[in-house]
C-alpha positions in Angstrom: 27.8 -29.2 -75.7 28.9 -33.0 -76.1 26.0 -35.2 -74.6 28.8 -37.3 -73.2 29.9 -34.7 -70.7 28.1 -35.7 -67.4 30.4 -34.0 -64.9 31.5 -30.6 -64.3 34.8 -30.2 -62.5 35.8 -27.1 -60.8 39.5 -27.8 -61.9 41.1 -30.2 -64.4 44.7 -30.9 -63.6 46.7 -32.2 -66.6 49.6 -34.4 -65.4 49.6 -36.8 -62.6 53.6 -36.1 -61.6 54.7 -35.0 -58.2 53.7 -31.5 -58.9 50.1 -32.6 -60.4 49.5 -34.8 -57.5 50.3 -31.9 -55.0 48.0 -29.6 -56.9 45.3 -32.1 -56.9 45.4 -32.6 -53.1 45.7 -28.7 -52.4 42.6 -27.9 -54.6 40.6 -30.8 -52.9 41.4 -29.6 -49.6 40.1 -26.0 -50.7 36.9 -27.9 -51.6 37.2 -27.7 -55.3 35.9 -30.8 -57.2 39.0 -32.2 -59.0 39.8 -34.2 -62.2 43.6 -35.2 -62.7 44.3 -36.4 -66.3 47.2 -38.5 -67.0 48.4 -39.7 -70.3 50.3 -42.5 -68.9 49.3 -46.1 -67.4 50.3 -44.8 -64.0 51.1 -41.6 -62.1 54.7 -40.4 -62.1 55.2 -41.8 -65.7 57.0 -38.8 -66.7 59.9 -36.7 -65.2 58.9 -37.5 -61.6 59.8 -41.1 -61.7 63.5 -40.5 -61.7 65.2 -38.0 -59.4 67.7 -37.7 -56.3 65.1 -37.7 -53.8 66.3 -34.6 -51.8 64.4 -32.4 -49.6 66.0 -28.9 -50.3 66.2 -26.1 -48.2 66.8 -23.4 -51.0 69.9 -22.5 -49.8 71.4 -22.3 -53.4 68.3 -20.7 -54.9 68.3 -17.5 -56.8 67.7 -14.9 -54.0 64.3 -13.2 -54.2 63.2 -16.0 -56.7 59.8 -17.6 -57.0 61.7 -21.1 -57.0 63.2 -20.0 -53.5 59.8 -19.1 -52.5 57.9 -22.2 -53.3 60.9 -24.6 -52.2 60.7 -22.9 -48.8 56.8 -23.3 -48.6 56.7 -26.8 -50.0 59.6 -28.0 -47.6 57.8 -26.4 -44.6 54.4 -28.0 -45.6 56.1 -31.3 -46.1 57.9 -31.3 -42.9 54.5 -30.4 -41.0 52.4 -33.3 -42.7 55.0 -35.9 -43.1 54.5 -37.8 -39.7 50.7 -37.7 -40.1 50.7 -38.9 -43.5 53.5 -41.6 -43.1 55.8 -40.0 -45.5 59.7 -40.5 -44.9 62.2 -38.0 -43.8 66.0 -39.5 -43.5 67.7 -36.5 -41.8 71.2 -36.7 -43.3 72.1 -33.1 -43.8 74.5 -32.2 -46.6 78.3 -31.1 -47.2 78.9 -28.7 -50.2 82.6 -29.8 -50.9 85.1 -27.8 -52.5 87.9 -29.8 -54.2 90.1 -27.0 -55.4 91.1 -23.4 -54.3 88.7 -21.8 -56.7 85.9 -23.8 -55.3 86.9 -23.0 -51.8 86.8 -19.3 -52.3 83.0 -20.0 -53.7 81.8 -21.4 -50.5 81.8 -18.1 -48.7 79.6 -16.8 -51.6 77.2 -19.6 -51.4 77.1 -19.4 -47.5 76.1 -15.7 -47.7 73.6 -16.6 -50.5 72.1 -19.3 -48.2 71.9 -16.9 -45.2 70.3 -14.1 -47.3 67.8 -16.9 -48.4 66.9 -17.4 -44.9 68.6 -20.6 -44.1 70.8 -19.3 -41.1 72.4 -22.9 -39.8 75.1 -23.0 -42.4 78.7 -23.4 -41.4 82.0 -23.4 -43.3 84.4 -26.2 -42.3 88.0 -26.9 -43.0 88.8 -30.1 -44.7 89.6 -31.7 -41.4 86.4 -30.6 -39.8 84.4 -32.1 -42.8 86.2 -35.5 -42.7 85.5 -35.5 -39.0 81.8 -35.5 -39.8 82.3 -37.9 -42.8 85.6 -39.6 -42.7 85.3 -41.3 -46.0 85.7 -38.0 -47.9 88.9 -37.9 -50.0 92.1 -36.5 -48.9 92.1 -33.9 -51.9 89.0 -32.2 -50.1 89.7 -28.5 -49.7 86.9 -27.0 -47.6 83.3 -27.8 -47.3 80.0 -25.7 -46.3 77.7 -27.7 -43.6 74.1 -27.7 -44.7 72.1 -29.4 -41.9 68.5 -29.1 -43.2 69.0 -30.9 -46.6 67.3 -34.1 -46.2 66.3 -37.3 -48.2 62.8 -38.9 -48.8 61.2 -41.5 -50.4 60.2 -39.6 -53.7 57.6 -42.0 -54.9 55.4 -42.3 -51.6 55.1 -38.6 -51.2 53.0 -37.8 -54.4 51.2 -41.0 -54.0 50.0 -39.9 -50.5 49.2 -36.5 -51.8 46.8 -38.0 -54.7 45.4 -40.5 -52.3 44.2 -37.9 -50.0 42.8 -36.1 -53.0 40.7 -39.2 -54.3 39.7 -39.4 -50.6 38.3 -35.9 -50.7 36.4 -36.7 -54.0 38.9 -36.2 -56.8 39.1 -38.4 -59.8 41.9 -39.6 -61.6 41.9 -40.7 -65.1 44.7 -42.4 -66.5 45.7 -43.2 -70.2 43.8 -40.0 -71.0 46.1 -37.8 -73.1 44.8 -34.2 -73.6 44.2 -33.6 -77.4 42.5 -30.1 -77.7 40.6 -27.9 -75.6 38.2 -25.0 -76.2 37.3 -22.1 -73.7 34.0 -20.5 -73.8 33.7 -19.4 -70.0 34.3 -23.3 -69.3 37.0 -25.7 -70.8 36.0 -28.3 -73.2 38.7 -30.7 -73.0 39.1 -33.7 -75.7 41.3 -36.5 -74.4 41.8 -40.0 -75.3 39.7 -41.3 -72.6 36.7 -38.9 -73.6 35.7 -35.4 -73.3 35.9 -33.3 -70.0 34.6 -30.2 -68.8 35.9 -28.0 -66.4 35.6 -24.3 -65.0 39.5 -24.2 -64.7 42.7 -25.7 -65.8 46.3 -26.2 -64.3 48.5 -27.5 -66.5 51.5 -29.6 -64.7 52.2 -31.7 -68.0 56.2 -31.4 -67.1 57.9 -32.3 -70.2 54.8 -31.7 -72.3 53.9 -28.5 -70.8 54.4 -26.3 -73.8 52.7 -28.7 -75.7 49.8 -29.0 -73.5 49.4 -25.2 -73.7 49.7 -25.1 -77.6 47.0 -27.6 -77.9 44.7 -25.7 -75.5 45.2 -22.7 -77.6 47.2 -20.9 -75.1 50.1 -19.2 -76.7 53.4 -21.1 -74.9 55.8 -18.5 -73.4 58.6 -21.0 -72.9 59.8 -24.0 -74.6 60.8 -27.4 -73.0 64.3 -28.5 -73.6 64.6 -32.0 -72.0 67.8 -32.3 -70.0 68.7 -36.1 -69.3 70.1 -37.2 -66.0 71.8 -40.5 -65.6 72.3 -42.1 -62.3 74.3 -45.1 -60.7 72.9 -46.8 -57.8 75.3 -48.6 -55.5 74.7 -51.4 -53.2 73.6 -50.9 -49.8 77.1 -51.8 -48.3 78.1 -48.2 -49.6 75.6 -46.5 -47.2 78.0 -46.6 -44.4 80.6 -44.7 -46.3 78.0 -41.9 -47.2 76.1 -40.8 -44.2 75.4 -37.3 -45.7 74.7 -35.7 -49.1 77.9 -34.7 -50.9 77.1 -31.8 -53.1 79.4 -30.1 -55.5 80.0 -26.3 -55.8 77.4 -25.4 -58.6 78.0 -23.9 -61.9 75.9 -21.4 -63.9 74.3 -24.2 -65.8 74.0 -27.2 -63.5 73.8 -28.2 -59.8 76.7 -31.0 -60.8 77.1 -34.6 -59.7 75.7 -35.7 -56.2 77.1 -38.5 -54.1 73.6 -39.0 -52.0 72.3 -41.6 -49.6 68.7 -42.7 -50.3 65.9 -43.7 -47.9 66.0 -47.3 -49.2 69.6 -47.6 -47.9 71.7 -47.3 -51.2 73.8 -44.8 -52.4 73.3 -42.6 -55.6 75.7 -40.9 -58.1 74.5 -38.4 -60.5 73.0 -36.9 -62.3 74.7 -36.0 -65.7 73.2 -32.9 -67.5 72.7 -33.6 -71.0 70.3 -31.7 -73.6 68.5 -33.7 -75.9 65.4 -33.4 -78.0 63.4 -36.5 -77.4 60.9 -36.3 -74.7 60.5 -40.0 -74.1 63.5 -41.7 -74.0 66.3 -41.5 -71.3 69.2 -44.1 -72.3 71.8 -45.1 -70.2 75.3 -45.1 -71.7 78.3 -47.1 -70.8 80.6 -44.0 -70.8 78.7 -41.6 -68.8 78.1 -44.3 -66.1 81.7 -44.9 -65.9 82.4 -41.3 -65.6 79.9 -41.2 -62.5 81.5 -44.2 -61.0 85.0 -42.7 -61.4 83.9 -39.3 -60.0 82.1 -40.9 -56.8 85.2 -42.9 -56.2 87.2 -40.0 -56.6 85.3 -38.1 -54.1 84.4 -41.2 -51.5 87.6 -43.5 -52.1 85.9 -46.5 -50.3 83.0 -46.7 -53.1 85.5 -48.2 -55.3 85.1 -51.5 -53.8 81.1 -51.4 -53.9 79.2 -52.9 -56.6 76.6 -51.3 -58.7 73.2 -52.5 -57.9 71.4 -50.5 -60.9 71.7 -47.5 -63.5 68.9 -45.5 -64.7 68.1 -42.1 -66.4 65.5 -39.4 -66.0 64.4 -36.4 -68.2 63.9 -33.0 -66.5 61.5 -30.7 -67.9 64.1 -27.8 -68.6 63.4 -24.8 -70.6 65.4 -22.0 -72.2 65.7 -20.3 -68.9 66.6 -21.6 -65.5 63.7 -20.3 -63.6 60.2 -21.9 -63.1 57.9 -20.7 -66.1 54.5 -20.1 -64.2 51.7 -18.2 -66.1 48.3 -17.5 -64.8 45.6 -16.3 -67.6 42.5 -15.2 -65.5 40.5 -14.4 -68.7 40.9 -18.0 -69.7 40.8 -19.5 -66.4 43.8 -21.3 -66.9 47.3 -21.9 -64.8 50.5 -23.4 -66.4 53.1 -24.9 -63.8 56.2 -24.9 -66.6 59.9 -25.3 -66.4 60.0 -27.1 -62.8 63.3 -28.5 -62.9 65.2 -30.5 -60.3 63.9 -28.9 -57.2 60.1 -30.0 -58.1 60.0 -32.7 -55.5 60.9 -30.1 -52.9 58.6 -27.5 -54.2 55.8 -29.4 -55.2 53.5 -28.5 -52.2 54.5 -25.0 -52.4 53.6 -24.8 -56.3 50.2 -26.2 -55.2 49.7 -23.5 -52.6 50.7 -21.0 -55.4 48.3 -22.4 -58.0 45.3 -22.2 -55.4 46.3 -18.8 -54.9 46.6 -17.7 -58.6 43.0 -19.5 -59.0 41.6 -17.4 -56.6 41.7 -14.6 -59.0 39.2 -16.1 -61.1 36.5 -15.4 -58.9 35.4 -18.8 -58.0 34.3 -19.4 -54.4 35.4 -22.7 -53.1 34.3 -24.0 -49.6 36.8 -26.2 -47.8 35.2 -29.7 -46.7 33.9 -30.0 -43.4 36.5 -33.0 -42.4 39.7 -34.0 -44.0 40.1 -38.0 -44.1 43.5 -39.2 -42.7 45.7 -40.9 -45.2 48.8 -42.9 -44.1 51.2 -44.4 -46.6 52.9 -47.5 -45.9 56.7 -47.4 -45.2 59.3 -48.5 -47.5 62.4 -46.9 -46.0 65.1 -48.4 -43.9 65.0 -46.2 -41.0 61.5 -47.4 -39.9 60.0 -50.7 -39.4 59.2 -52.6 -42.7 56.2 -54.9 -43.1 58.5 -58.0 -43.3 59.3 -57.3 -39.5 55.6 -57.5 -38.6 53.9 -60.8 -37.9 51.9 -62.6 -40.6 53.2 -60.9 -43.4 52.9 -64.1 -45.3 55.4 -64.8 -48.4 58.6 -63.0 -49.0 58.5 -62.3 -52.8 61.4 -60.0 -53.2 64.2 -61.1 -51.2 66.7 -58.2 -52.1 64.4 -55.4 -51.0 62.0 -57.8 -48.5 59.0 -57.2 -50.2 55.8 -59.1 -48.7 52.9 -60.7 -50.6 50.7 -58.7 -48.4 52.4 -55.4 -49.4 52.1 -56.3 -53.1 48.2 -57.3 -52.4 47.7 -54.0 -50.4 48.6 -51.9 -53.2 46.5 -53.3 -55.7 43.5 -52.9 -53.1 44.5 -49.1 -52.4 42.8 -46.4 -53.8 45.6 -45.7 -56.6 46.6 -49.4 -57.7 49.6 -49.3 -59.8 49.0 -49.4 -63.5 52.2 -51.0 -64.8 55.1 -52.9 -63.6 57.0 -49.5 -62.8 54.3 -48.2 -60.8 54.4 -51.7 -58.5 58.2 -51.2 -58.3 57.7 -47.6 -57.2 55.0 -48.7 -54.6 56.7 -51.9 -53.2 60.2 -51.6 -54.3 59.8 -55.2 -55.5 62.6 -56.1 -58.3 64.7 -53.1 -57.4 67.3 -54.8 -55.3 70.4 -56.6 -56.1 69.3 -58.8 -58.5 67.0 -56.5 -60.1 64.2 -59.1 -60.6 66.1 -61.8 -61.8 64.7 -64.0 -58.9 61.3 -62.5 -58.3 60.0 -61.5 -61.8 58.6 -64.8 -62.6 56.6 -64.9 -59.2 55.6 -61.2 -59.5 54.5 -62.1 -63.1 52.3 -64.7 -61.8 50.8 -62.5 -59.0 50.3 -59.6 -61.1 48.6 -61.3 -64.0 45.6 -59.6 -65.4 46.3 -57.0 -62.9 48.5 -54.5 -64.8 47.4 -52.7 -68.0 50.7 -54.2 -69.6 51.5 -57.5 -68.2 55.0 -58.2 -66.7 55.5 -61.2 -68.8 53.4 -62.6 -71.6 53.4 -66.3 -72.1 53.8 -67.8 -75.8 50.7 -67.6 -77.9 49.1 -65.0 -75.1 49.0 -61.6 -76.5 46.2 -60.2 -74.2 
């Protein structure tokens, strides 16, 4: 055995996206000694950093599927813990909108499927009834399905809260630690770029690299990741009054389609596209696609034509050659793979974590839950609750677009999971994410964060540290 192996973990979790963070929390709550291994400089550095932030009900998930079960379980747990942990919940509801006769005929089928999935509060609406709820909808609307339980959340504070609680329970987080290989001889000997790790069991939650990680560990992958790019447009906050609910399309066999969606931060999203690509790293934004998204959003909600664009971004979803989740437990190797988790991953993460612990029970390890669970409360970044700038003695306002205070920035660096890069700082505070996209505040942020990030925000001439 490598003499550098000084700690034996019960569970090594590979990947600190939303699923990995949720799994770490659930195993720590079960009493496991946990290590989370992340190849990026920060958590949420892969697929999890870009999504539509919808907390789904599962009304349109395949009937009887594991995805449906885990979305419902994850949503239920989120609703049970969000107040205690300070996690956001903006109760918007959603309208599935039909824009032609064929889509209108599909709404009854979607409603029936939703009711079979256990979502009772669904209502078919005429176009007039839907516009009574959301007056900004186009006159071309044919009909709609009301889904009151679909809501929006802050997609970054939730997983940060999960991993923060895991660390408070004794878990360890390794960043800049890519898994290179692994051998199993009754326990797992993992080689990473941060050094060797010894663990009794592993959970592969590597997202876009799930199949590659399985192969590196000598586990024959039973799926192949086929990255699916989604581009988004973010509209200015003046758009929010026109989009009080999530506007969902009638889905197709291949995609859930383009959504017009309010955000917890007061903006409106239009997207995503659904584009297959081979590259697992780069998700470019393209003018033609963004113009098409804007045109679609304005066609659905005409008032959006007068609203300016704040930002555009793209993300990659870890799709596979099949639509369903690709989950596999190998008790003989004490390994669990949580793969192919696509657009519902944010909603299903806590359910996936419960499922992973249940699968782990078949490995025969006896875990003892901790006597006490430390309280964790995340700072609020959403517009529907009090922000730090509204409190006394907040100090300097650093980002005026998003009203981010110096106190918030200092607090995140003093937190158990400080940001590892500028993207992580943005996700924790929203600094630089407003109308000017950092044009006015980036110099100040660069000065404040100097020598505190793995990759500095700005490098002065001659300074290449």
